C-alpha positions as a printed Julia matrix, in Angstrom:
313×3 Matrix{Float64}:
 -48.49    8.37   14.67
 -47.94   10.77   11.8
 -44.85   12.11   13.52
 -43.53    8.58   13.97
 -44.03    7.83   10.31
 -42.06   10.93    9.42
 -39.21    9.79   11.68
 -39.09    6.42    9.96
 -39.2     8.06    6.56
 -36.52   10.61    7.39
 -33.7    10.32    4.81
 -30.35    9.03    5.99
 -27.73   11.85    6.04
 -25.27   11.65    3.15
 -22.26   11.28    5.44
 -23.86    8.38    7.29
 -24.87    6.75    4.02
 -21.3     7.18    2.8
 -19.9     5.48    5.89
 -22.29    2.57    5.45
 -21.39    2.22    1.76
 -17.67    2.42    2.52
 -17.95   -0.11    5.35
 -19.87   -2.47    3.04
 -17.11   -2.2     0.41
 -14.31   -2.98    2.86
 -16.27   -5.8     4.53
 -16.74   -7.41    1.12
 -13.03   -7.02    0.33
 -12.22   -8.49    3.74
 -14.31  -11.62    3.13
 -12.73  -12.34   -0.27
 -10.67  -15.25    1.17
 -13.88  -17.2     1.72
 -14.85  -16.66   -1.91
 -11.51  -17.52   -3.55
 -11.35  -20.79   -1.62
 -14.62  -21.83   -3.28
 -12.89  -21.75   -6.67
 -10.34  -24.44   -5.79
  -8.85  -26.57   -7.3
  -8.42  -23.87   -9.97
  -4.98  -22.29   -9.85
  -4.32  -18.61   -9.18
  -3.54  -17.87  -12.85
  -6.8   -19.42  -14.07
  -8.83  -17.59  -11.42
  -7.09  -14.34  -12.36
  -7.86  -14.83  -16.06
 -11.5   -15.61  -15.36
 -11.76  -12.62  -13.03
 -10.36  -10.27  -15.67
 -12.7   -11.52  -18.4
 -15.87  -11.45  -16.33
 -14.91   -8.12  -14.77
 -14.54   -6.69  -18.27
 -18.01   -7.96  -19.17
 -19.56   -6.43  -16.04
 -17.77   -3.1   -16.45
 -18.82   -2.8   -20.1
 -22.43   -3.3   -19.01
 -21.98   -0.65  -16.31
 -20.45    2.0   -18.58
 -23.12    1.41  -21.23
 -25.93    1.55  -18.67
 -24.48    4.69  -17.06
 -23.76    6.25  -20.48
 -20.04    6.64  -19.87
 -18.76    5.07  -23.08
 -17.44    8.43  -24.29
 -15.35    8.75  -21.13
 -13.7     5.4   -21.8
 -13.02    6.43  -25.4
 -11.44    9.65  -24.11
  -8.82    7.55  -22.31
  -7.73    6.08  -25.64
  -7.26    9.57  -27.09
  -4.96   10.65  -24.23
  -1.65    8.81  -24.58
  -0.35    9.76  -21.13
  -3.54    8.6   -19.39
  -3.62    5.38  -21.41
   0.0     4.59  -20.49
  -0.6     5.29  -16.8
  -3.68    3.08  -16.73
  -1.78    0.38  -18.62
   0.82    0.45  -15.85
  -2.03    0.32  -13.33
  -3.44   -2.74  -15.1
  -0.11   -4.57  -14.81
   0.19   -3.62  -11.14
  -3.34   -4.73  -10.23
  -2.83   -8.02  -12.1
   0.25   -8.72   -9.96
  -1.77   -7.78   -6.88
  -4.75   -9.96   -7.75
  -2.77  -13.08   -8.68
  -0.56  -12.8    -5.58
  -3.58  -12.33   -3.33
  -5.46  -15.29   -4.83
  -2.34  -17.46   -4.62
  -1.78  -16.46   -0.99
  -5.37  -17.2     0.01
  -5.41  -20.6    -1.71
  -2.01  -21.58   -0.29
  -2.64  -21.01    3.41
  -1.24  -17.47    3.69
  -4.35  -15.44    4.48
  -2.7   -13.86    7.53
   0.26  -12.8     5.39
  -2.08  -11.27    2.81
  -3.68   -9.22    5.59
  -0.21   -7.97    6.53
   0.22   -6.7     2.96
  -2.89   -4.54    3.18
  -1.99   -3.36    6.69
   1.37   -1.99    5.54
   0.04   -0.72    2.2
  -0.74    2.81    3.52
   2.82    3.08    4.84
   4.28    1.86    1.54
   2.11    4.38   -0.32
   3.51    7.22    1.78
   7.07    5.91    1.31
   6.59    5.87   -2.47
   5.37    9.46   -2.25
   8.68   10.38   -0.63
  10.97    8.63   -3.12
   8.93    9.12   -6.3
   6.99   12.35   -5.78
   9.52   14.09   -3.55
   7.15   14.48   -0.62
   8.5    15.06    2.88
   7.64   13.07    5.98
   7.08   14.54    9.42
   8.89   13.16   12.47
   6.14   10.84   13.69
   5.62    9.55   10.17
   9.28    8.54   10.05
   8.8     6.84   13.44
   5.87    4.85   12.02
   7.99    3.83    9.04
  10.81    2.7    11.33
   8.41    0.57   13.39
   7.04   -1.01   10.21
  10.59   -1.75    9.04
  11.41   -3.43   12.37
   8.17   -5.44   12.05
   9.23   -6.76    8.64
  12.6    -7.81   10.09
  10.88   -9.58   13.02
   8.48  -11.38   10.69
  11.33  -12.33    8.33
  13.2   -13.95   11.21
  10.04  -15.77   12.32
   9.03  -17.01    8.86
  12.62  -17.81    7.94
  12.09  -15.81    4.75
  10.9   -12.4     3.64
   7.09  -12.07    3.89
   7.12  -11.72    0.11
   3.38  -12.22   -0.36
   2.71   -9.24    1.92
   5.42   -7.12    0.3
   4.24   -7.81   -3.26
   0.66   -7.0    -2.26
   1.67   -3.76   -0.54
   4.0    -2.5    -3.27
   1.81   -3.56   -6.21
  -1.28   -1.91   -4.73
   0.7     1.22   -3.87
   1.96    1.32   -7.46
  -1.59    0.83   -8.68
  -2.81    3.71   -6.52
   0.01    5.98   -7.65
  -0.69    5.32  -11.34
  -4.42    5.85  -10.86
  -3.84    9.07   -8.93
  -1.64   10.5   -11.68
  -4.09    9.39  -14.38
  -6.95   11.19  -12.66
  -9.71    9.0   -14.12
 -12.84    7.89  -12.25
 -12.82    4.35  -10.86
 -15.49    2.94  -13.19
 -13.87    4.16  -16.41
 -10.36    3.22  -15.31
 -11.3    -0.33  -14.27
 -13.17   -0.76  -17.56
 -10.08    0.3   -19.52
  -7.77   -1.9   -17.41
  -9.87   -5.05  -17.72
 -10.5    -4.55  -21.45
  -6.76   -4.09  -21.96
  -5.99   -7.35  -20.16
  -8.98   -9.34  -21.44
  -7.33  -10.59  -24.7
  -4.39  -11.98  -22.72
  -6.75  -13.54  -20.19
  -8.88  -15.09  -22.94
  -5.74  -16.5   -24.55
  -4.72  -18.13  -21.26
  -8.21  -19.57  -20.74
  -8.2   -20.96  -24.3
  -4.76  -22.53  -23.76
  -5.92  -24.16  -20.51
  -8.96  -25.53  -22.3
  -6.9   -26.87  -25.21
  -4.47  -28.66  -22.87
  -7.19  -30.07  -20.63
  -5.96  -28.07  -17.63
  -9.04  -25.84  -17.31
 -11.52  -26.33  -14.47
 -14.13  -24.03  -16.05
 -16.97  -26.16  -17.38
 -15.27  -29.4   -16.31
 -16.09  -29.28  -12.58
 -19.83  -28.88  -12.9
 -22.27  -26.05  -13.53
 -21.87  -24.67  -10.01
 -18.15  -24.07  -10.46
 -18.73  -22.42  -13.84
 -21.34  -20.1   -12.32
 -18.95  -19.21   -9.53
 -16.33  -18.22  -12.1
 -18.91  -16.06  -13.86
 -19.64  -14.18  -10.62
 -16.01  -13.03  -10.3
 -16.88   -9.98  -12.4
 -19.67   -8.88  -10.08
 -17.54   -9.69   -7.02
 -14.86   -7.36   -8.39
 -17.21   -4.58   -9.48
 -19.69   -4.33   -6.58
 -17.21   -3.32   -3.83
 -15.59   -0.85   -6.24
 -18.94    0.79   -6.99
 -19.79    0.92   -3.28
 -16.42    2.5    -2.57
 -16.9     5.04   -5.36
 -20.29    6.0    -3.91
 -18.74    6.35   -0.45
 -15.79    8.44   -1.63
 -18.03   11.33   -2.73
 -19.95   11.36    0.55
 -17.31   11.1     3.3
 -13.94   12.65    4.02
 -10.64   11.04    3.06
  -9.9    10.67    6.78
 -13.0     8.52    7.21
 -12.06    6.42    4.19
  -8.55    6.09    5.55
  -9.86    4.68    8.82
 -12.32    2.37    7.06
  -9.53    0.8     4.99
  -8.28   -1.1     8.04
 -11.54   -3.09    8.1
 -10.53   -5.35    5.2
  -7.15   -6.59    6.51
  -8.6    -6.96   10.01
 -11.32   -9.26    8.69
  -8.75  -11.15    6.61
  -6.49  -11.56    9.64
  -9.4   -12.84   11.75
 -10.41  -15.31    9.03
  -6.85  -16.56    8.68
  -6.51  -17.25   12.4
 -10.02  -18.48   13.26
 -11.5   -20.02   10.1
  -8.41  -21.27    8.24
  -6.44  -22.12   11.39
  -3.17  -20.47   10.36
  -0.51  -20.52   13.07
   0.39  -17.33   14.96
   3.69  -17.83   16.74
   4.97  -15.34   19.38
   7.26  -13.86   16.72
   4.35  -13.25   14.35
   2.27  -11.67   17.11
   5.24   -9.4    17.87
   5.6    -8.43   14.21
   1.9    -7.73   13.73
   1.77   -5.78   17.01
   4.58   -3.53   15.75
   2.66   -2.99   12.51
  -0.51   -2.1    14.42
   1.41    0.35   16.62
   2.98    1.9    13.51
  -0.46    2.3    11.93
  -1.79    3.82   15.15
   1.04    6.36   15.26
   0.62    7.12   11.56
  -3.17    7.56   11.8
  -3.16    9.7    14.96
  -0.43   11.93   13.56
  -2.37   12.36   10.3
  -5.53   13.32   12.19
  -3.67   15.87   14.35
  -1.92   17.33   11.29
  -5.24   17.68    9.48
  -6.78   19.48   12.46
  -3.78   21.84   12.67
  -4.13   22.65    8.97
  -7.83   23.4     9.36
  -7.1    25.59   12.37
  -4.43   27.54   10.51
  -6.76   28.06    7.55
  -9.53   29.23    9.88
  -7.2    31.66   11.67
  -5.92   33.02    8.35
  -9.49   33.52    7.12
 -10.46   35.29   10.35
  -7.47   37.63   10.1
């Protein structure tokens, strides 16, 4: 019995805990469409403004509780970092408002497409902005993704602009954050505090013109708005905890959880149509991601092997 108790009390390995934390973060991000629908009939701009304000409140509480106020102040003293995070704030605002608009206007499947192609867009931006070079199979994955966008454009009768804005805005956000080199908690605090005055101004204007739904649609709706800060912060904190416990490869594989859940919700819960052309386009994207992921894993293994051989020599 004592031995059994020890087995039950055995601590979970850090890598396993990291995978669980990362999976929880991406599952929460994947189920966001269910949450944003609860805030209707509020428009995307009002939801965005409320999200920014309440996120700022939550992040201030977090940095004070974790004693990281000095780190946030350090951002203000570094002009380059402040400018990069300001650009990140603009990019994430575009991402958030487009995502909320897409979810509340029957385009959940298209939003999932944006997050599917985001890794490919990120790599493409690395080529054109940072001067990185792609390997042959990476170019093949890019070509497949390009063909997929053409197929989906023909099927929709328009560019899948919701998906493209989501992919490019989030890639821009990631690039700015990477170059800034600031931890997620401090950077999100700076970004939301920077945007909060604008968001408060918009909320005040909506209230003055009678267009606000906050406080006019019952206490339940007001409480839901107030939870947008926690809904934004919790997955981020889970992701941050996962990032220090698992490899980037594991995180890279986990990131496909969110758009997969979004896609499933769009088709099954929200009943969005999937024509043969859309299935063809999404299938091409999935193949491109498969090629991209497998090639990245093989390249990583080759690099490790070369390092090991060099060390042995």
